[in-house]
VEXFI-55471 format. One line per field, with one value per residue (C-alpha): residue in one letter; x, z, y. Coordinates in steps of 0.25 Angstrom, whole numbers. Each point is the difference from the previous one (the first is absolute). Layout:
REM VEXFI-55471
r: (A  ...)
X: (X  ...)
Z: (Z  ...)
Y: (Y  ...)
REM end
This chain:
REM VEXFI-55471
r: (M  T  G  A  H  G  I  W  H  P  L  M  G  G  L  A  F  R  L  L  R  Q  P  V  Q  D  L  Q  E  E  A  C  Y  D  L  V  Y  F  D  A  F  A  P  R  S  Q  P  E  L  W  T  D  A  V  M  G  I  M  Y  R  A  L  R  P  G  G  V  L  V  T  Y  C  A  K  G  E  V  R  R  A  M  K  R  V  G  F  A  V  E  R  L  K  G  P  P  G  K  Q  E  M  M  R  A  T  K  G  W  I  D  G  Y  P)
X: (391  3  -2  5  -9  -7  0  -9  -8  -4  -14  -7  -1  12  -5  8  -2  8  -4  7  1  7  -4  -7  8  12  -5  9  -4  -6  -10  2  -13  -13  -9  2  -10  2  -5  4  -8  -10  4  -4  9  12  -1  14  -3  -11  7  2  15  -3  -11  11  10  -10  -4  14  2  -11  1  -9  -14  4  -10  0  -12  -3  -12  1  -11  2  -2  14  7  -8  4  15  0  -6  10  12  -6  -9  -13  -9  -12  -8  -4  -10  8  1  -8  1  5  -10  10  14  8  8  10  6  12  -2  7  7  6  -8  -13  -8)
Z: (435  4  -7  3  11  6  -1  -10  6  -8  0  -7  -15  -3  6  9  8  6  10  -2  12  -7  -6  -13  -6  2  -9  -12  -5  -14  -5  11  7  -4  12  9  12  3  14  3  8  -7  -9  10  11  -9  -13  -4  -3  -10  -10  -15  3  10  -9  -11  9  3  -15  -4  11  -5  -12  -12  5  14  10  11  10  11  9  -4  -10  -1  -13  1  2  -12  -9  4  -3  -13  -4  2  -9  9  -4  13  5  12  8  11  13  11  13  5  -13  -11  -12  -3  -13  -9  -9  -11  -9  -14  -7  -10  7  -2  -3  12)
Y: (293  14  13  14  2  -12  -15  -8  -10  -12  -5  -12  -1  8  13  9  12  11  10  13  10  11  13  -3  12  -9  -11  -2  -13  -1  -10  -10  -1  -6  6  12  1  15  2  14  10  9  11  10  -6  -3  8  -3  -15  3  9  -3  -2  -11  -7  1  -8  -11  0  -2  -11  -8  -10  1  -5  3  5  11  -1  10  3  15  3  16  6  7  -13  -7  12  -1  -15  3  11  -10  -10  -9  -5  2  -7  3  -13  -3  2  -10  1  14  6  4  -1  -3  1  -9  6  -9  2  -2  -12  9  12  13  -8  -2)
REM end
């Protein structure tokens, strides 16, 4: 399977993943992803990747019930995620990171 940018790689159990190496601002798909692992540099280094506009693009790209995870746990990022409709949780981070965040798109659009 191919998409506009990148190839879908099938996994066991009917799962597939797609590595995107394009500006997130160019992402136009809507409601087609179940999980986004957002591994951008910190907001201080790349502020353009942590805006309400970018969070909105990822919100629209996720299916209802979809999840975005990131190692960034900054309050400004959490607030941007909430403003576009995500329900946001802070989680214990992996070794070397104190916290990370999980943002979930509600099952009914507009209801996080």
